[in-house]
N, C-alpha and C positions, 0 to 999 in steps of 0.2 A: 536594543530590541528593534526599534522603528527602522534603523538601516537595514537590518536583515529582512524585515517585512516588505520594505520598500524594493529591496533587491529581488525578492521572491516575485512581487508584482510585476516589475520590470522584465524579468525572464519570461513570465507568462505572456505579458503582451507582445514582447519580441517574438515569441514563437507563433503567437496568432497572426502577427501582421507579416511574418517572414513566409507564411505559406506551408511552413513545416507541418502544421496540424490543421484541422478542418472543423474544429468545434464540436458542439454537442452533436450526438447522434452518431459517432464513429462506432463501429463494432471492434471491440478489442479483441485481439488475436485469441483463438481458442485455447493456447497454451497457458493463460493466464487462468482459465475457470477452473475451480475446484476449491479444496481446502488445503490451507496453508498455515504454518506456524513458524515462529523464529525468535530470536532474541535480538533485542535493540538496546543501543546505547544513546544516553541522552545526558548532557551535562547536568550535573546535580543530583542525579539519581543512580541508583545501582542497576545494572543490566536487568531487564525485565521481558516478559514473554508477551508477544502479539499473536492472535489468531485471527484469520480472515476466510471468509467464504466468497468467493467472486464468481459471478454468473458470467454466461457468455457475452453479456454487453458490457462487462468491466466494472459492474456496479457490485455491491455486496454490503456484508455486514463484518464488523470488526470489533476486537475486544483487547484490551491491555491490562496486564496484572499490575505493571508499575504504577498506574494510577486508579486501577480498579474502575475502568470505565469502558464504555463501548459505543458503537453507533453505527453510521452508514457510510458507505462509499458510493459516490454517484460518478460515473465516468464522464470526463471532460473531453479528453481527445487521445487519438493514438497516433503517434508519430511515425512517418514512413521511414524507419530506420531499420537496420539490420543487426542484432534483432529488434523488435518494434519495442518503443517506449510508451507506455501509458501513464497519463496523470488523471488522478481522481480526486473530487472534493470530498473531504471528510467532515462529517458533523457528528460530534460527540454529544449525546443526549441521555444516557442511562449508565447505571452501574452502582456499586456499593461505595465508590470513593467520594470524597468530600464534593468538590464541585465538578460535576460530569457535564460540562457543556463547553462548546467552542467549536471551532472549525480550522481547517487548514488544506493544505495541498499535500498528497502523497504521490510520489514518483515511483513507479515500478519498472524495472528494467530486467527482463529475464537474462539469466546467465545460461549461455548454450553449452552443452556437453556432446562432443562428437566422438563416436566410436566406429568400429568397421575398418575394413582394410584399406580404405581410402579416406577414412574419417568422414563418411558421407551420410552416416546414420546419426542424425543429431535430434536431441530433445531438450527441453528445459526442465530442469529438476529443481531450480532455485531461482528467486527473484531477488534482486537488490532493491531495498526499500529506503527511501528517504522521506521525510516529513519536514514541512516548514509551516508554522502558523503560531500566532499569538506569542511571537517572541521565543519559540522553541523550535530546536532541531533535533531530530533523531535520525538514527540510520542503523540498518542491520540486513540480515539476509534471511529471506523466508524459504522454507522447504515444504514440499507436499507432505500432507498429513492425512490421517483417516478420520473418521467422524469423531471417535473417541478422543483423539489428540486435539481436535478442535474444541470439542465441548468441555475438556478439562481447563483449558485457558478461560473460555466464556465462564464457566462456573466460578473460578477464581476471582474473576473480575466483578462477579456479581451481576453478570448480564445473561439473560436468556439465550442459549444457543439457537442458531437459526434452523 
């Protein structure tokens, strides 16, 4: 567990010092903003649901059914890649689950879907999700949802929807 945590810290330090990201205050691409749900996999748990509302700055609120907890996302950086990759700090602090507290890093990388005669009409309909923190790693795919889809996951997790 300690090795994974140290590896995550080293990756973040390397990104900051390499000039790929520029620290707090970066605006996340507008493609991330909105409501998202998905299924996550994490060692030792059955697959579970996640829901997040992300604002234009890349911050937001999140809830998880597998641990029945939720919290906040604070945007840390947007990497200048194509498509762009953002990292947010997650703080879990509410919910119906046992110990709903902790923090970690969530990486979000939009999956690009292109259509049209020259495949020049592209949009982001899903986001690859990875979490690292507290000795835990999880991953999954998020898809756009509506307010009802978002609320159902928040309700199941025992977290007030945004």
